[in-house]
N, CA, C and O of each residue as an XYZ file, in Angstrom:
584
protein
N      60.797     84.410    134.369
C      61.032     84.537    135.864
C      60.446     86.087    135.976
O      60.732     87.005    135.207
N      59.599     86.152    137.065
C      58.746     87.409    137.255
C      59.580     87.987    138.309
O      60.228     87.238    139.040
N      59.614     89.091    138.428
C      60.088     89.867    139.286
C      58.884     90.709    140.059
O      57.975     91.337    139.516
N      59.072     90.586    141.132
C      57.852     91.739    142.011
C      58.835     92.764    142.373
O      59.998     92.528    142.703
N      58.277     93.940    142.287
C      58.776     95.120    142.727
C      58.308     95.503    144.097
O      57.211     94.972    144.268
N      58.641     96.142    145.060
C      58.023     96.870    146.131
C      56.903     97.396    145.987
O      56.813     98.281    145.137
N      56.053     97.126    146.542
C      54.568     98.081    146.682
C      53.855     97.312    145.149
O      52.649     97.536    145.050
N      54.341     96.629    144.222
C      53.869     96.431    143.169
C      53.452     94.621    143.103
O      54.188     93.804    143.658
N      52.405     94.272    142.478
C      52.091     92.722    142.336
C      52.166     92.394    141.004
O      51.538     92.996    140.133
N      52.914     91.456    140.802
C      53.122     91.261    139.201
C      51.593     90.540    138.680
O      50.829     89.744    139.225
N      51.578     91.309    137.238
C      50.287     90.577    136.569
C      50.244     89.591    136.385
O      51.395     89.158    136.337
N      49.241     88.534    136.160
C      49.084     87.149    135.872
C      49.371     87.312    134.540
O      48.937     88.175    133.778
N      50.407     86.098    134.240
C      50.732     85.981    132.682
C      51.967     87.084    132.131
O      52.420     87.177    130.990
N      52.315     87.833    133.294
C      53.112     88.799    132.793
C      54.612     88.525    132.789
O      55.102     88.677    133.908
N      55.432     88.183    131.891
C      56.763     87.666    132.160
C      57.983     88.250    130.925
O      57.767     88.924    129.918
N      58.833     87.894    131.266
C      60.037     88.732    130.512
C      60.635     87.857    129.464
O      61.589     88.181    128.757
N      59.905     86.559    129.413
C      60.564     85.295    128.654
C      60.563     85.845    126.880
O      59.498     85.929    126.268
N      61.546     86.090    126.402
C      61.835     86.064    125.003
C      62.638     87.204    124.557
O      63.230     87.266    123.479
N      62.604     88.379    125.755
C      62.975     89.724    125.227
C      64.957     89.525    125.396
O      65.755     90.286    124.849
N      65.286     88.499    126.153
C      66.637     88.328    125.935
C      67.210     88.018    124.818
O      68.381     88.368    124.668
N      66.521     87.281    123.750
C      66.915     86.371    122.882
C      66.686     87.693    121.866
O      67.618     87.729    121.063
N      66.037     88.437    121.725
C      66.017     89.665    120.983
C      67.112     90.707    120.843
O      67.573     91.372    119.916
N      67.343     90.575    122.159
C      68.769     91.500    122.480
C      69.926     90.913    122.107
O      70.875     91.507    121.596
N      69.852     89.384    122.429
C      71.171     88.708    121.792
C      71.410     88.600    120.224
O      72.503     88.560    119.658
N      69.931     88.553    119.551
C      70.126     88.367    118.217
C      70.630     89.961    117.824
O      71.580     90.016    117.044
N      70.170     91.009    118.215
C      70.541     92.318    118.259
C      71.947     92.739    118.082
O      72.471     93.284    117.110
N      72.444     92.387    119.191
C      73.879     92.335    119.594
C      74.836     91.628    118.673
O      75.852     92.195    118.272
N      74.551     90.510    118.363
C      75.357     89.493    117.557
C      75.249     89.873    115.842
O      76.086     89.545    115.000
N      74.160     90.542    115.629
C      73.847     91.183    114.077
C      75.182     92.622    114.451
O      76.214     92.639    113.779
N      75.007     93.398    115.249
C      75.892     94.218    115.085
C      77.566     93.858    115.064
O      78.471     94.302    114.357
N      77.559     92.961    116.041
C      78.985     92.475    116.370
C      79.259     91.648    114.834
O      80.446     91.625    114.506
N      78.410     91.060    113.996
C      78.754     90.878    112.639
C      79.072     91.876    111.768
O      80.059     91.893    111.032
N      78.163     92.766    111.867
C      78.359     94.127    111.202
C      80.167     94.479    111.201
O      81.019     94.564    110.317
N      80.163     94.585    112.369
C      81.488     95.178    112.945
C      82.549     94.541    112.269
O      83.540     95.017    111.714
N      82.158     93.362    112.416
C      83.585     92.206    112.207
C      83.794     92.353    110.352
O      84.885     92.370    109.781
N      82.628     92.433    109.780
C      82.704     92.568    108.386
C      83.253     94.103    107.916
O      83.800     94.207    106.819
N      83.106     95.149    108.685
C      83.701     96.585    108.385
C      85.241     96.499    108.543
O      86.045     96.830    107.671
N      85.609     95.914    110.014
C      86.819     95.540    110.082
C      87.802     94.989    108.821
O      88.894     95.440    108.474
N      87.241     94.159    108.405
C      87.755     93.234    107.364
C      87.733     94.002    106.049
O      88.648     93.889    105.233
N      86.991     94.551    105.913
C      86.828     95.795    104.613
C      88.022     96.800    104.815
O      88.671     97.244    103.868
N      88.208     97.060    105.881
C      89.089     98.391    106.331
C      90.489     97.954    106.128
O      91.339     98.631    105.551
N      90.685     96.711    106.668
C      91.927     95.912    106.952
C      92.039     95.834    105.163
O      93.090     96.417    104.896
N      91.612     95.521    104.317
C      91.986     94.963    102.986
C      92.145     96.346    102.034
O      92.728     96.353    100.950
N      91.475     97.567    102.692
C      91.410     98.720    101.808
C      93.175     99.278    102.549
O      94.150     99.746    101.960
N      92.974     98.979    103.941
C      94.657     99.355    104.280
C      95.883     98.847    103.375
O      96.665     99.544    102.730
N      95.840     97.255    103.513
C      96.846     96.566    102.627
C      96.480     97.123    101.092
O      97.581     97.058    100.544
N      95.692     97.551    100.261
C      95.206     97.548     99.275
C      96.606     99.073     99.088
O      97.601     99.211     98.376
N      96.124     99.687     99.852
C      96.594    101.096     99.770
C      98.125    101.002    100.175
O      98.665    102.108    100.168
N      98.694    100.276    100.416
C     100.124    100.007    101.102
C     100.867     99.403     99.707
O     101.977     99.719     99.280
N      99.998     98.526     99.184
C     100.481     98.204     98.052
C     100.647     99.396     96.534
O     101.534     99.641     95.716
N      99.642     99.742     96.719
C     100.067    101.378     95.891
C     101.328    101.943     95.861
O     102.111    102.163     94.937
N     101.381    102.178     97.317
C     102.568    103.186     97.937
C     103.711    102.191     97.347
O     104.470    102.718     96.533
N     103.909    100.966     97.620
C     104.911    100.167     97.491
C     105.255    100.219     95.916
O     106.307     99.647     95.631
N     104.783    100.612     95.197
C     104.401    100.184     93.628
C     104.884    101.925     92.711
O     105.440    102.202     91.648
N     104.254    102.772     93.925
C     104.626    104.238     93.386
C     106.132    104.231     93.608
O     106.932    104.528     92.721
N     106.541    103.803     95.096
C     107.988    103.990     95.201
C     109.078    102.998     94.550
O     110.276    103.277     94.594
N     108.676    102.023     94.047
C     109.388    101.174     93.019
C     109.599    102.004     91.948
O     110.694    102.189     91.416
N     108.536    102.516     91.622
C     108.367    103.043     90.029
C     109.204    104.360     90.070
O     109.871    104.632     89.072
N     109.221    105.232     91.191
C     110.133    106.587     91.601
C     111.609    106.015     91.336
O     112.430    106.539     90.583
N     111.840    104.595     92.252
C     113.527    104.425     91.894
C     113.749    104.005     90.758
O     114.633    104.573     90.116
N     113.092    102.993     90.212
C     113.589    102.731     88.836
C     113.220    103.927     87.841
O     113.544    103.733     86.669
N     112.513    105.280     88.178
C     112.757    106.308     86.922
C     114.229    106.969     87.304
O     115.094    107.448     86.572
N     114.166    106.792     88.835
C     115.610    107.802     88.847
C     116.809    107.043     88.733
O     117.904    107.589     88.870
N     116.684    105.754     88.478
C     117.978    105.125     88.265
C     118.010    105.022     86.669
O     118.990    104.642     86.028
N     116.895    105.384     86.179
C     117.169    104.876     84.462
C     117.445    106.437     84.022
O     116.707    107.231     83.439
N     118.868    106.587     84.552
C     119.218    108.220     84.461
C     119.849    108.127     83.033
O     120.319    107.086     82.573
N     119.799    109.611     82.231
C     120.386    109.939     81.048
C     121.951    110.396     81.752
O     121.730    111.251     82.610
N     123.115    110.154     81.670
C     123.872    111.254     81.906
C     124.835    111.820     80.817
O     124.961    111.364     79.681
N     125.477    112.858     81.335
C     126.052    113.503     80.219
C     127.461    113.646     80.615
O     127.370    114.306     81.649
N     128.920    113.383     80.375
C     130.115    113.232     80.967
C     130.794    114.170     80.058
O     130.686    114.236     78.833
N     131.551    114.928     80.897
C     132.563    116.174     80.890
C     134.126    115.512     80.816
O     134.465    114.335     80.691
N     134.857    116.622     80.931
C     135.987    115.758     80.797
C     136.361    115.421     82.350
O     137.243    114.565     82.419
N     135.870    115.920     83.675
C     136.165    115.709     85.030
C     134.886    115.893     85.714
O     134.852    116.213     86.902
N     133.572    115.659     84.842
C     132.457    115.775     85.537
C     131.539    114.721     84.814
O     131.561    114.247     83.678
N     130.744    114.540     85.876
C     129.392    113.739     85.243
C     128.120    114.201     85.839
O     127.833    114.442     87.012
N     127.535    114.256     84.917
C     126.385    115.223     85.426
C     125.166    114.109     84.802
O     125.297    113.395     83.808
N     124.003    114.201     85.679
C     122.905    113.331     85.532
C     121.833    114.217     85.491
O     121.641    114.964     86.451
N     120.968    114.245     84.328
C     119.746    114.834     83.992
C     118.576    114.109     83.705
O     118.605    113.335     82.748
N     117.491    114.235     84.412
C     116.194    113.567     84.238
C     115.170    114.185     83.740
O     114.645    115.170     84.260
N     114.817    113.652     82.703
C     113.392    114.777     81.796
C     112.122    113.824     82.184
O     112.222    112.710     82.698
N     110.910    114.487     81.835
C     109.831    113.709     82.133
C     109.609    112.661     81.350
O     109.198    111.587     81.790
N     109.857    112.882     80.150
C     109.868    111.606     78.906
C     110.566    110.121     79.712
O     109.995    109.044     79.882
N     111.790    110.463     80.061
C     112.436    109.670     80.570
C     112.011    108.501     81.519
O     112.076    107.273     81.460
N     111.546    109.425     82.423
C     110.913    109.183     83.911
C     109.473    108.569     83.373
O     109.167    107.450     83.786
N     108.848    109.047     82.741
C     107.318    108.186     82.290
C     107.574    106.866     81.859
O     106.948    105.861     82.198
N     108.737    106.949     80.926
C     108.842    105.408     80.449
C     109.491    104.345     81.546
O     109.066    103.207     81.743
N     110.549    104.934     82.177
C     110.763    104.216     82.930
C     109.430    103.734     84.386
O     109.254    102.651     84.944
N     108.956    104.642     84.518
C     108.010    103.949     85.913
C     106.914    103.353     85.022
O     106.197    102.555     85.626
N     106.623    103.540     83.783
C     105.551    102.867     83.007
C     105.822    101.438     83.075
O     105.160    100.533     83.583
N     107.054    101.422     82.391
C     107.652     99.629     82.251
C     107.593     99.131     83.924
O     107.284     97.979     84.232
N     107.918    100.124     84.871
C     107.862     98.913     86.293
C     106.786     98.878     86.488
O     106.453     97.759     86.880
N     105.707     99.809     86.394
C     104.248     99.535     86.924
C     103.628     98.295     86.109
O     102.893     97.436     86.595
N     104.084     98.372     84.720
C     103.407     97.360     83.946
C     103.975     95.864     84.301
O     103.319     94.833     84.146
N     105.181     95.928     84.756
C     105.810     94.502     85.120
C     105.606     94.388     86.839
O     105.806     93.385     87.524
N     105.230     95.490     87.216
C     105.418     94.857     88.802
C     103.775     95.609     89.389
O     103.454     95.485     90.571
N     103.129     96.145     88.670
C     101.911     97.174     89.313
C     100.922     95.896     89.826
O     100.695     96.046     91.027
N     100.431     94.991     89.421
C      99.439     94.298     90.020
C      98.091     94.872     89.742
O      97.216     94.783     90.603
N      97.891     95.386     88.733
C      96.791     96.158     88.543
C      96.595     97.741     88.798
O      95.482     98.221     88.586
N      97.531     98.466     89.196
C      97.977     99.831     89.491
C      98.129    100.426     88.094
O      98.434     99.568     87.266
N      98.019    101.486     87.675
C      98.393    102.412     86.407
C      98.772    103.407     86.822
O      98.396    103.927     87.873
N      99.730    103.909     85.918
C     100.799    105.287     86.309
C      99.752    106.354     85.712
O      99.134    106.331     84.649
N      99.762    107.157     86.602
C      98.916    108.022     86.153
C      99.814    109.523     85.712
O      99.417    110.258     84.807
N     100.929    109.770     86.436
C     102.133    110.974     86.077
C     103.361    110.267     86.467
O     103.388    109.318     87.250
N     104.372    110.784     85.874
C     105.714    110.552     86.042
C     106.394    111.676     85.147
O     106.321    111.834     83.929
N     107.257    112.603     86.358
C     107.539    114.026     86.019
C     108.853    113.934     86.820
O     108.873    113.279     87.862
N     110.204    114.713     86.262
C     111.066    115.115     86.625
C     111.059    116.489     87.229
O     111.903    117.206     86.690
N     110.441    117.024     88.084
C     110.388    118.457     88.864
C     111.935    119.029     88.827
O     112.104    120.214     88.543
N     112.515    118.590     88.976
C     114.006    119.309     88.610
C     115.148    117.908     88.017
O     115.016    116.711     88.273
N     116.075    118.473     87.301
C     117.001    117.470     86.731
C     117.362    116.180     87.689
O     117.863    115.244     87.065
N     117.217    116.007     88.887
C     117.859    115.004     89.786
C     116.636    114.199     90.327
O     116.864    113.099     90.830
N     115.355    114.664     90.261
C     114.343    114.165     91.136
C     113.116    113.660     90.012
O     112.650    114.386     89.134
N     112.617    111.830     90.350
C     111.606    111.270     89.765
C     110.500    111.523     90.743
O     110.486    111.115     91.904
N     109.431    112.352     90.062
C     108.036    112.121     90.927
C     106.959    111.384     90.002
O     106.537    111.827     88.934
N     106.571    110.116     90.637
C     105.688    109.398     90.084
C     103.955    109.164     90.931
O     103.822    109.211     92.154
N     103.319    109.032     90.395
C     101.756    108.805     90.558
C     101.230    107.631     90.268
O     101.325    107.268     89.095
N     100.640    106.865     91.107
C     100.179    105.460     90.484
C      99.055    105.375     91.255
O      99.107    105.500     92.478
N      97.675    105.099     90.431
C      96.405    104.741     91.004
C      95.599    103.458     90.899
O      95.802    102.854     89.846
N      95.022    103.081     91.456
C      94.701    101.739     91.457
C      93.146    101.505     92.178
O      93.022    101.943     93.321
N      91.976    100.838     91.550
C      91.011    100.618     91.996
C      90.479     99.686     93.179
O      90.340     98.579     92.659
N      90.200     99.629     94.218
C      90.210     99.028     95.332
C      88.438     98.369     95.372
O      87.523     99.191     95.395
N      88.194     97.181     95.374
C      86.940     96.962     95.502
C      86.408     95.912     96.807
O      86.830     94.758     96.735
N      85.723     96.175     97.707
C      85.711     95.713     99.187
C      85.400     94.096     99.039
O      84.705     93.622     98.140
N      85.942     93.457     99.923
C      85.970     91.994     99.765
C      84.282     91.326     99.996
O      83.538     90.561     99.383
N      84.236     92.166    101.307
C      82.828     91.355    101.777
C      81.536     92.478    101.530
O      80.481     91.947    101.181
N      81.521     93.910    101.670
C      80.129     94.651    101.761
C      80.375     95.465    100.067
O      80.582     96.640     99.764
N      80.271     94.543     99.456
C      80.429     95.301     97.828
C      78.860     96.252     97.615
O      78.896     97.027     96.659
N      77.750     96.235     98.297
C      76.612     96.363     97.947
C      76.436     98.054     98.125
O      75.554     98.780     97.665
N      77.644     98.408     98.992
C      77.321     99.828     99.402
C      78.673    100.584     98.599
O      78.867    101.783     98.801
N      79.529     99.850     97.738
C      80.550    100.565     96.788
C      80.665     99.603     95.638
O      81.690     98.922     95.652
N      79.908     99.425     94.742
C      80.042     98.602     93.827
C      80.977     98.941     92.390
O      81.315     98.203     91.464
N      81.251    100.564     92.690
C      82.214    100.851     91.613
C      83.454    100.724     92.033
O      84.329    100.610     91.175
N      83.765    100.715     93.244
C      85.047    100.665     94.028
C      85.453    101.863     94.119
O      84.901    102.785     93.520
N      86.708    102.041     95.056
C      87.211    103.320     95.453
C      88.702    103.140     94.901
O      89.363    102.102     94.850
N      89.113    104.664     94.433
C      90.168    104.953     93.759
C      91.251    104.926     94.810
O      90.969    105.619     95.788
N      92.582    104.223     94.876
C      93.527    104.622     95.599
C      94.590    105.263     94.725
O      94.842    104.883     93.582
N      95.266    106.387     95.427
C      96.541    106.936     94.485
C      97.913    107.048     95.528
O      97.842    107.163     96.751
N      98.848    106.999     94.928
C     100.060    107.304     95.624
C     100.973    108.177     94.949
O     100.917    107.945     93.741
N     101.792    109.086     95.225
C     102.489    109.866     94.804
C     104.175    109.266     95.605
O     104.356    109.198     96.820
N     105.042    108.961     94.706
C     106.424    109.134     95.297
C     107.433    109.876     94.740
O     107.299    110.201     93.561
N     108.459    110.227     95.366
C     109.576    110.632     94.778
C     110.857    110.312     95.234
O     111.082    110.138     96.432
N     111.908    110.202     94.171
C     112.909    109.722     94.574
C     113.937    110.552     93.416
O     113.679    110.896     92.262
N     115.156    110.711     94.203
C     116.352    111.432     93.431
C     117.432    110.547     93.361
O     117.467    109.605     94.153
N     118.479    110.732     92.386
C     119.321    110.332     91.738
C     120.432    110.324     92.844
O     120.471    111.194     93.714
N     121.359    109.264     92.760
C     122.289    109.619     93.896
C     123.616    110.098     93.199
O     124.594    110.326     93.912
N     123.694    110.266     91.772
C     124.595    111.142     91.185
C     124.084    112.525     91.247
O     122.874    112.745     91.314
N     124.985    113.479     91.228
C     124.847    114.821     91.002
C     126.044    115.572     90.180
O     125.971    116.779     89.949
């Protein structure tokens, strides 16, 4: 279809046919790239939430696996770094789903702080991130007894 502007005469054989097809292809390609990026971002978000859940569980398991010392009328709870590391390592091994324990410490005698890491690989656009992305999560849990 040729449009004649006021004061201008269309050239013979000049026509817009095909330009709309180029725009349609370009917008379709852009939409496809955006959809794939959203799929990767969603996958990364879910992987981070899984690593956080493993860190939370490992911290709770480490805080519950306490060594207690009882006196005449008192019960005292004491956590140490080795006990926290052992309990967290066991939890991550059983429930980690590919995550690894980075550190497990007892900052004070009643808290367990655990850091867990995992490597995420994008499901769709792996060309740009072939080695993956390291996801980390740190959680702290306190014992119920003091």
